[in-house]
Short mmCIF file of the C-alpha atoms (twelve columns), coordinates in Angstrom:
data_MODEL
# 
_entry.id   MODEL 
# 
loop_
_atom_site.group_PDB 
_atom_site.id 
_atom_site.type_symbol 
_atom_site.label_atom_id 
_atom_site.label_alt_id 
_atom_site.label_comp_id 
_atom_site.label_asym_id 
_atom_site.label_seq_id 
_atom_site.Cartn_x 
_atom_site.Cartn_y 
_atom_site.Cartn_z 
_atom_site.pdbx_PDB_model_num 
ATOM 1  C CA . UNK A 1  -41.043 12.800 -16.179 1 
ATOM 2  C CA . UNK A 2  -38.022 13.100 -13.800 1 
ATOM 3  C CA . UNK A 3  -34.786 14.145 -14.902 1 
ATOM 4  C CA . UNK A 4  -32.950 10.599 -14.212 1 
ATOM 5  C CA . UNK A 5  -36.032 8.944  -15.898 1 
ATOM 6  C CA . UNK A 6  -35.312 11.230 -18.894 1 
ATOM 7  C CA . UNK A 7  -31.431 10.468 -18.703 1 
ATOM 8  C CA . UNK A 8  -32.250 6.592  -18.611 1 
ATOM 9  C CA . UNK A 9  -34.801 6.934  -21.524 1 
ATOM 10 C CA . UNK A 10 -32.629 9.214  -24.007 1 
ATOM 11 C CA . UNK A 11 -29.059 9.644  -22.635 1 
ATOM 12 C CA . UNK A 12 -27.214 11.980 -20.453 1 
ATOM 13 C CA . UNK A 13 -25.864 13.809 -23.619 1 
ATOM 14 C CA . UNK A 14 -29.268 14.030 -25.234 1 
ATOM 15 C CA . UNK A 15 -30.896 15.505 -22.245 1 
ATOM 16 C CA . UNK A 16 -27.877 17.965 -21.730 1 
ATOM 17 C CA . UNK A 17 -28.396 19.332 -25.319 1 
ATOM 18 C CA . UNK A 18 -31.909 19.555 -25.039 1 
ATOM 19 C CA . UNK A 19 -31.509 21.789 -21.830 1 
ATOM 20 C CA . UNK A 20 -28.829 23.981 -23.794 1 
ATOM 21 C CA . UNK A 21 -31.162 24.464 -26.618 1 
ATOM 22 C CA . UNK A 22 -34.121 25.253 -24.109 1 
ATOM 23 C CA . UNK A 23 -31.588 27.797 -22.509 1 
ATOM 24 C CA . UNK A 24 -30.976 29.306 -26.044 1 
ATOM 25 C CA . UNK A 25 -34.363 29.835 -26.881 1 
ATOM 26 C CA . UNK A 26 -36.156 26.695 -27.947 1 
ATOM 27 C CA . UNK A 27 -38.804 26.053 -25.535 1 
ATOM 28 C CA . UNK A 28 -39.859 22.430 -26.867 1 
ATOM 29 C CA . UNK A 29 -36.405 21.121 -26.887 1 
ATOM 30 C CA . UNK A 30 -36.761 19.527 -23.042 1 
ATOM 31 C CA . UNK A 31 -40.358 18.490 -24.089 1 
ATOM 32 C CA . UNK A 32 -38.776 16.401 -26.817 1 
ATOM 33 C CA . UNK A 33 -37.095 14.348 -23.915 1 
ATOM 34 C CA . UNK A 34 -40.347 14.197 -21.841 1 
ATOM 35 C CA . UNK A 35 -39.354 17.127 -19.338 1 
ATOM 36 C CA . UNK A 36 -41.603 20.214 -18.827 1 
ATOM 37 C CA . UNK A 37 -40.031 23.330 -17.432 1 
ATOM 38 C CA . UNK A 38 -41.345 26.510 -16.312 1 
ATOM 39 C CA . UNK A 39 -38.058 28.647 -15.903 1 
ATOM 40 C CA . UNK A 40 -34.424 28.863 -17.145 1 
ATOM 41 C CA . UNK A 41 -33.055 28.068 -13.564 1 
ATOM 42 C CA . UNK A 42 -35.128 24.901 -14.043 1 
ATOM 43 C CA . UNK A 43 -33.539 24.087 -17.508 1 
ATOM 44 C CA . UNK A 44 -30.256 24.987 -15.874 1 
ATOM 45 C CA . UNK A 45 -30.595 22.379 -12.885 1 
ATOM 46 C CA . UNK A 46 -31.688 19.670 -15.579 1 
ATOM 47 C CA . UNK A 47 -28.619 20.595 -17.893 1 
ATOM 48 C CA . UNK A 48 -26.379 20.419 -14.656 1 
ATOM 49 C CA . UNK A 49 -27.754 17.017 -13.549 1 
ATOM 50 C CA . UNK A 50 -27.101 15.794 -17.173 1 
ATOM 51 C CA . UNK A 51 -23.603 17.016 -17.344 1 
ATOM 52 C CA . UNK A 52 -22.774 15.144 -13.873 1 
ATOM 53 C CA . UNK A 53 -24.326 11.768 -15.864 1 
ATOM 54 C CA . UNK A 54 -22.084 12.189 -18.732 1 
ATOM 55 C CA . UNK A 55 -19.183 10.149 -19.158 1 
ATOM 56 C CA . UNK A 56 -15.890 12.273 -18.964 1 
ATOM 57 C CA . UNK A 57 -15.184 11.418 -22.494 1 
ATOM 58 C CA . UNK A 58 -18.566 13.293 -23.468 1 
ATOM 59 C CA . UNK A 59 -17.797 15.777 -21.150 1 
ATOM 60 C CA . UNK A 60 -14.181 16.294 -22.597 1 
ATOM 61 C CA . UNK A 61 -15.842 16.706 -26.006 1 
ATOM 62 C CA . UNK A 62 -18.239 19.330 -25.104 1 
ATOM 63 C CA . UNK A 63 -15.575 21.099 -23.845 1 
ATOM 64 C CA . UNK A 64 -13.512 21.043 -26.846 1 
ATOM 65 C CA . UNK A 65 -16.442 21.897 -29.079 1 
ATOM 66 C CA . UNK A 66 -17.403 25.093 -26.964 1 
ATOM 67 C CA . UNK A 67 -13.973 25.895 -26.912 1 
ATOM 68 C CA . UNK A 68 -13.437 25.713 -30.627 1 
ATOM 69 C CA . UNK A 69 -16.818 27.956 -31.025 1 
ATOM 70 C CA . UNK A 70 -15.495 30.506 -28.593 1 
ATOM 71 C CA . UNK A 71 -12.233 30.450 -30.498 1 
ATOM 72 C CA . UNK A 72 -13.785 30.895 -33.745 1 
ATOM 73 C CA . UNK A 73 -12.101 27.151 -34.957 1 
# 
């Protein structure tokens, strides 16, 4: 499955989160949205494409969640 197809089928945020989980060590996360990868670089590319497809509101929410996690809130 192509990245764009996965985004159309599962949504950009779901694909973004699956790539994030893969990058954190869950090697089955991207397969759950129909994507097979062989490297961390490929997972990062998928995450970047999904990020660009997310609405600004979802990007802002992700920024806020990341900030809170880093700040310990």
